[in-house]
C-alpha positions as CSV (number, residue, x, y, z in Angstrom):
1,M,125.2,98.1,115.4
2,A,121.6,99.3,115.0
3,E,121.4,99.9,118.8
4,Q,124.6,102.0,118.6
5,K,123.1,104.1,115.8
6,N,119.9,104.6,117.7
7,L,121.8,105.6,120.8
8,H,124.0,108.0,118.8
9,S,120.9,109.5,117.2
10,M,119.3,109.9,120.6
11,H,122.4,111.8,121.9
12,N,122.4,114.0,118.9
13,N,118.7,114.8,119.3
14,K,119.2,115.7,123.0
15,F,122.2,117.9,122.1
16,T,120.2,119.6,119.3
17,K,117.3,120.3,121.6
18,A,119.6,121.6,124.4
19,L,121.4,123.9,121.8
20,A,118.1,125.1,120.4
21,L,117.2,126.5,123.9
22,F,120.2,128.9,123.7
23,L,120.4,129.6,120.0
24,P,118.5,132.9,120.2
25,G,120.9,133.9,123.0
26,I,123.9,132.9,121.0
27,F,122.6,134.9,118.1
28,L,122.3,137.9,120.4
29,L,125.8,137.3,121.7
30,G,127.3,137.1,118.2
31,F,125.3,140.2,117.2
32,N,126.4,142.2,120.2
33,L,130.0,141.2,120.5
34,G,131.6,142.2,117.3
35,T,134.9,144.0,116.6
36,G,133.1,147.2,117.7
37,S,132.8,145.7,121.2
38,V,136.3,144.2,121.1
39,T,137.9,147.5,119.9
40,T,136.0,149.6,122.4
41,M,136.7,147.4,125.4
42,A,140.4,147.0,124.4
43,K,140.7,150.7,123.9
44,A,139.1,151.3,127.3
45,G,141.5,148.8,128.9
46,A,144.6,150.1,127.2
47,E,144.0,153.8,128.0
48,Y,142.2,153.7,131.3
49,G,143.0,150.2,132.8
50,M,140.1,148.7,134.6
51,A,138.7,152.1,135.7
52,L,135.6,151.7,133.4
53,L,134.7,148.1,134.3
54,W,131.6,149.6,136.1
55,T,130.4,150.8,132.7
56,I,130.2,147.1,131.4
57,I,128.3,146.0,134.5
58,V,125.7,148.9,134.3
59,S,125.4,148.3,130.5
60,C,124.9,144.6,130.8
61,L,122.2,145.0,133.6
62,C,120.4,147.6,131.4
63,T,120.7,145.2,128.4
64,F,119.2,142.3,130.4
65,F,116.3,144.5,131.6
66,M,115.5,145.8,128.2
67,I,115.8,142.4,126.5
68,N,113.3,141.0,128.9
69,L,110.9,143.9,128.6
70,Y,110.8,143.8,124.8
71,A,110.6,140.0,124.8
72,R,107.7,140.1,127.4
73,Y,105.8,142.5,125.1
74,T,106.1,139.9,122.2
75,L,105.2,137.0,124.5
76,V,102.0,138.8,125.6
77,T,100.8,140.4,122.3
78,G,102.5,138.2,119.6
79,E,103.7,141.4,118.0
80,T,107.3,142.3,117.2
81,A,108.7,145.7,118.2
82,L,108.5,147.3,114.7
83,Q,105.0,146.0,114.2
84,A,104.0,147.6,117.5
85,F,105.7,150.9,116.7
86,K,103.8,151.0,113.4
87,K,100.4,150.0,114.7
88,H,100.3,151.7,118.2
89,I,102.6,154.7,118.0
90,H,103.1,155.9,114.4
91,P,104.4,154.3,111.2
92,A,107.0,157.1,111.1
93,V,108.6,155.8,114.3
94,G,109.1,152.3,112.7
95,I,110.6,153.9,109.6
96,Y,112.9,156.0,111.8
97,F,114.3,152.9,113.5
98,I,114.8,151.2,110.1
99,I,116.8,154.2,108.8
100,A,118.7,154.9,112.0
101,L,119.7,151.2,112.6
102,T,120.7,150.7,109.0
103,L,122.9,153.8,109.1
104,G,124.5,152.5,112.3
105,V,125.0,149.1,110.7
106,V,126.6,150.5,107.6
107,G,129.3,152.2,109.7
108,S,129.7,148.9,111.6
109,V,130.0,146.8,108.5
110,M,132.8,149.0,107.1
111,G,134.6,149.3,110.5
112,V,134.3,145.6,111.3
113,M,135.8,144.3,108.0
114,G,138.4,147.0,108.1
115,I,139.5,145.8,111.5
116,I,139.4,142.1,110.6
117,A,141.5,142.8,107.5
118,D,144.0,145.0,109.4
119,I,144.4,142.3,112.2
120,C,144.9,139.5,109.6
121,Y,147.4,141.6,107.6
122,V,149.6,142.3,110.7
123,W,149.2,138.7,111.9
124,S,150.2,137.4,108.5
125,K,153.4,139.5,108.7
126,T,154.5,137.3,111.6
127,M,154.5,134.3,109.3
128,I,155.1,135.9,105.8
129,E,157.8,138.5,105.2
130,D,155.6,141.2,103.7
131,G,152.2,139.8,104.8
132,I,149.1,139.6,102.7
133,A,147.3,142.8,101.7
134,P,144.3,143.7,103.9
135,V,141.9,143.9,100.9
136,W,142.3,140.2,100.2
137,F,141.3,139.3,103.7
138,A,138.3,141.7,103.5
139,A,137.3,140.1,100.2
140,F,137.6,136.6,101.7
141,F,135.6,137.2,104.8
142,S,133.0,139.2,103.0
143,A,132.6,136.3,100.5
144,L,132.4,133.9,103.5
145,V,129.6,135.9,105.1
146,F,127.7,136.1,101.8
147,F,128.1,132.4,101.2
148,I,126.6,131.5,104.6
149,F,123.8,134.0,104.0
150,W,123.0,132.4,100.6
151,N,121.6,129.4,102.5
152,G,118.8,131.7,103.6
153,K,117.7,129.9,106.8
154,T,117.8,131.5,110.3
155,E,118.6,128.1,111.8
156,F,121.7,127.8,109.6
157,F,122.9,131.3,110.6
158,E,122.3,130.5,114.3
159,R,124.3,127.2,114.1
160,S,127.1,128.9,112.2
161,L,127.2,131.6,114.8
162,A,127.2,129.1,117.7
163,V,130.5,127.6,116.4
164,I,132.1,131.0,115.8
165,V,130.9,132.4,119.1
166,A,132.4,129.3,120.9
167,V,135.8,130.0,119.3
168,M,135.6,133.7,120.2
169,S,134.7,133.0,123.8
170,G,137.4,130.4,124.3
171,C,140.1,132.7,122.9
172,F,139.2,135.8,124.9
173,L,138.7,133.8,128.2
174,A,142.1,132.1,127.7
175,N,143.7,135.5,127.1
176,F,142.2,136.8,130.3
177,F,144.1,134.3,132.4
178,I,147.3,134.9,130.5
179,M,147.3,138.7,130.7
180,M,145.0,139.6,133.6
181,P,145.8,142.8,135.6
182,P,146.2,142.8,139.4
183,P,142.9,141.8,141.2
184,V,142.9,145.1,143.2
185,D,142.6,147.0,139.9
186,I,139.6,144.9,138.9
187,I,137.9,145.6,142.3
188,K,138.6,149.3,142.0
189,G,137.0,149.3,138.5
190,L,133.7,148.3,140.0
191,I,133.3,151.8,141.6
192,P,131.7,154.3,139.2
193,S,134.1,157.1,138.2
194,V,135.2,159.1,135.1
195,P,139.0,159.0,134.9
196,Q,141.1,161.9,133.7
197,Q,142.0,161.8,130.0
198,S,145.5,160.3,129.7
199,D,148.2,161.7,127.6
200,N,148.3,158.6,125.3
201,A,144.5,158.5,124.9
202,G,143.2,159.2,121.4
203,A,139.6,159.6,122.7
204,G,138.4,161.1,125.9
205,P,136.7,159.0,128.6
206,L,133.2,160.4,127.8
207,L,133.4,159.1,124.2
208,I,134.8,155.8,125.4
209,I,131.9,155.4,128.0
210,A,129.3,156.4,125.3
211,S,130.8,153.9,122.9
212,M,130.8,151.1,125.5
213,V,127.2,151.8,126.3
214,G,126.3,152.1,122.6
215,T,127.9,148.7,121.7
216,T,126.3,146.9,124.7
217,I,122.9,148.5,125.1
218,F,122.2,148.4,121.4
219,S,118.6,149.3,120.2
220,G,118.9,146.8,117.3
221,L,119.4,144.0,119.8
222,F,116.1,144.6,121.5
223,I,114.2,145.0,118.2
224,I,115.7,141.9,116.7
225,R,115.1,140.0,119.9
226,T,111.3,140.4,119.5
227,T,111.6,138.9,116.0
228,L,113.6,135.9,117.3
229,V,111.1,135.3,120.1
230,K,108.2,135.3,117.7
231,E,110.1,133.1,115.2
232,A,110.9,130.6,118.0
233,G,107.1,130.4,118.7
234,W,107.5,131.3,122.3
235,T,104.4,132.3,124.3
236,L,103.8,133.3,127.9
237,K,104.3,129.7,129.0
238,D,107.9,130.0,127.7
239,A,108.7,133.1,129.7
240,H,111.1,131.1,131.9
241,T,112.9,129.7,128.8
242,Q,113.2,133.3,127.4
243,R,114.6,134.6,130.7
244,N,117.2,131.8,131.0
245,D,118.2,132.5,127.4
246,A,118.6,136.2,128.1
247,I,120.6,135.5,131.3
248,F,123.0,133.2,129.3
249,A,123.5,135.9,126.6
250,V,124.1,138.8,129.0
251,A,126.3,136.9,131.4
252,M,128.5,135.9,128.4
253,M,128.5,139.5,127.2
254,F,129.9,140.7,130.5
255,I,132.5,137.9,130.9
256,I,133.9,138.3,127.4
257,S,133.8,142.2,127.5
258,A,135.5,142.2,130.9
259,S,138.1,139.7,129.6
260,I,139.0,141.9,126.6
261,M,139.3,145.0,128.8
262,A,141.4,143.1,131.4
263,A,143.8,141.7,128.7
264,A,144.5,145.2,127.4
265,A,144.7,146.7,130.9
266,G,147.2,144.0,132.1
267,T,149.5,144.6,129.2
268,L,149.2,147.8,127.2
269,H,148.0,150.0,130.0
270,A,150.5,148.5,132.4
271,D,153.3,149.6,130.0
272,G,151.8,153.0,129.3
273,L,150.8,152.2,125.8
274,G,147.6,153.5,124.2
275,L,145.6,152.0,121.3
276,S,144.7,153.8,118.1
277,K,144.0,150.8,115.9
278,A,143.2,147.2,116.7
279,S,146.1,145.7,114.8
280,Q,148.4,147.4,117.4
281,M,147.3,144.7,119.8
282,I,149.1,142.1,117.6
283,E,152.3,144.1,117.4
284,L,152.3,145.1,121.0
285,L,151.1,141.9,122.7
286,K,153.8,139.7,121.2
287,P,156.7,141.1,123.2
288,L,154.5,141.7,126.3
289,A,152.5,138.4,126.4
290,G,154.1,136.0,123.9
291,P,153.0,134.5,120.6
292,L,150.2,132.3,122.1
293,A,148.3,135.2,123.6
294,T,148.8,137.2,120.4
295,S,147.4,134.3,118.3
296,L,144.5,133.8,120.7
297,F,143.6,137.5,120.5
298,A,143.9,137.5,116.7
299,V,141.6,134.4,116.3
300,G,139.2,135.9,118.9
301,I,138.8,139.2,117.2
302,I,138.4,137.6,113.7
303,A,135.7,135.3,115.1
304,A,134.0,138.3,116.8
305,G,134.1,140.3,113.6
306,V,132.7,137.5,111.4
307,S,130.0,136.6,114.0
308,S,128.7,140.2,114.1
309,Q,128.8,140.6,110.3
310,F,126.0,138.0,109.9
311,P,123.4,140.0,111.8
312,N,124.8,143.3,110.4
313,V,124.3,142.4,106.8
314,L,120.9,140.9,107.6
315,M,119.6,143.9,109.6
316,L,117.9,145.8,106.7
317,P,116.1,142.9,105.1
318,W,114.9,141.6,108.5
319,L,113.7,145.0,109.5
320,L,111.8,145.4,106.3
321,C,110.2,142.0,106.5
322,D,109.2,142.7,110.1
323,Y,107.8,146.2,109.4
324,N,105.8,144.9,106.4
325,E,104.8,141.8,108.2
326,T,105.9,139.6,105.3
327,K,107.6,136.2,105.4
328,R,111.3,136.4,106.1
329,D,112.4,134.7,102.9
330,M,116.1,135.7,102.4
331,T,116.2,133.8,99.1
332,L,114.3,136.6,97.3
333,P,116.5,138.5,94.8
334,K,115.9,141.9,96.4
335,Y,117.1,140.8,99.8
336,R,120.1,139.0,98.3
337,L,121.0,142.2,96.4
338,M,120.7,144.2,99.7
339,V,123.0,141.8,101.5
340,F,125.5,141.7,98.6
341,V,125.8,145.5,98.7
342,M,126.3,145.4,102.5
343,C,129.0,142.9,102.1
344,L,130.7,145.0,99.4
345,L,130.8,147.9,101.9
346,G,133.2,145.8,103.9
347,L,135.9,146.5,101.3
348,T,135.6,150.3,101.8
349,V,138.1,150.7,104.6
350,P,140.9,148.5,103.1
351,L,140.5,150.1,99.7
352,L,140.3,153.8,100.9
353,G,142.8,153.4,103.8
354,A,140.3,154.9,106.4
355,R,140.8,154.5,110.1
356,P,138.6,151.6,111.1
357,V,138.8,152.1,114.9
358,L,137.7,155.7,114.6
359,I,134.7,154.6,112.4
360,M,133.8,151.9,114.9
361,V,133.9,154.2,117.9
362,I,131.8,156.9,116.3
363,S,129.4,154.2,115.0
364,Q,129.0,152.7,118.5
365,A,128.5,156.2,120.0
366,F,125.8,156.9,117.3
367,N,124.0,153.8,118.7
368,A,123.8,155.5,122.1
369,V,122.0,158.5,120.6
370,I,119.0,156.4,119.4
371,L,118.7,154.6,122.7
372,P,116.4,157.1,124.5
373,L,113.7,156.7,121.9
374,T,114.0,152.9,122.2
375,V,113.4,153.2,126.0
376,A,110.5,155.7,125.5
377,C,108.7,153.5,123.0
378,I,108.7,150.3,125.2
379,F,107.6,152.5,128.2
380,Y,104.6,153.7,126.3
381,L,103.7,150.2,124.9
382,C,104.1,148.3,128.1
383,N,101.9,150.8,130.0
384,R,98.9,150.4,127.7
385,K,96.4,148.2,129.5
386,G,94.5,147.5,126.3
387,L,97.7,145.8,124.9
388,M,99.3,144.3,128.0
389,G,96.3,143.6,130.2
390,E,97.4,142.2,133.6
391,Y,101.0,142.2,132.4
392,K,101.1,146.0,132.2
393,N,104.2,147.5,133.8
394,T,104.3,147.7,137.6
395,R,105.4,150.9,139.3
396,F,108.8,149.3,140.1
397,V,109.4,148.5,136.4
398,N,108.4,152.0,135.4
399,I,110.9,153.5,137.9
400,L,113.7,151.3,136.5
401,L,112.7,152.3,133.0
402,I,112.8,156.0,133.9
403,M,116.3,155.4,135.4
404,V,117.4,153.6,132.2
405,F,116.0,156.5,130.1
406,I,117.9,159.1,132.2
407,F,121.1,157.0,131.8
408,A,120.4,156.8,128.0
409,L,120.0,160.6,127.8
410,L,123.3,161.0,129.7
411,T,125.2,158.7,127.5
412,S,123.7,160.3,124.4
413,F,125.0,163.7,125.7
414,M,128.4,162.0,126.3
415,A,128.4,160.6,122.8
416,V,127.7,164.0,121.1
417,K,130.1,165.8,123.3
418,G,132.8,163.1,122.8
419,V,132.5,163.1,119.0
420,L,132.6,166.9,118.9
421,Q,135.8,166.9,121.1
422,L,137.3,164.3,118.7
423,I,136.5,166.4,115.7
424,L,137.7,169.7,117.2
């Protein structure tokens, strides 16, 4: 009996150590793939088929490059991104990122919970005659997020996210095989192009592209990554571990994002149906793909929303701790109050009846606008020999960074133009 217990304990220790290697990547995956990503990818698939698949590939490659660059800076200097902005550029740059990222996250928190509540309401109507009002679902999931936050430990958040992300990944991958479009459409989508705006599209292709870029190449992702790298205690000798973790995170981002797009393209787009709100997926998928696919999509999008709400509500306290170089103690009353207010914002859309998809698309497009400065800052920092020494950027890395910067400027232009078109 004692030998069996020891053996069981050894297996648990091995599993825990193996999981720990990928927990920062799982955290990034949960952070990046929320209902904003799901909604944007589903909208792209419903309205333009697989024509914008190339955008996911380019965005994921840029994300991988930027994650590694920001992480390498922390591995070499031991400083996080906000600390570096404050010390080596100007304190105002750090404050700008805190304000800009918080504003983006506020929109995301409202949109995410609105979409979760809407999905649950429509799904509940398939089981209960009049369904359960969206505000009750919003209140339940907001309370769940706050309850998990109350524990106050990053390790607890990461392990909670690992379970939720596993559920989300399984649901969306299963849906891909149930509802996938013709393989030829997937291959065509690899060729960069900007399709004509379709008659049933609520948003033009430029706004959709900017939103896809904004939700994938997210500035907050790179800044928080440096905090996770420092907290993990990684140094230059862990560069290989960091890279593998980033590969895992970005590969899963691509697979899940492409699966969501393909599911919408193989059903809604094939039948000439657009998408103005996420809950339409529940109503429209049932006759097209059956109750199993509908339930899988519902569970997947709920898991995606909850997984992204953890980092969303934690963003402001973590950024403040990082900027002030103080211990990240989430049990302090001021941080608990901040997170409580953030969680309450999740009730805004169900109570006011706003359009969550529109809020999410504009929120993700806003993220694209702050991307150029994120690229410019790491370009400056990684080219300072006094900071990076022999790990200073090579000419090749600088060329790639300039290309990412141009791409970021282009998508920022698309975001502004797309939002103006939507308003006008």
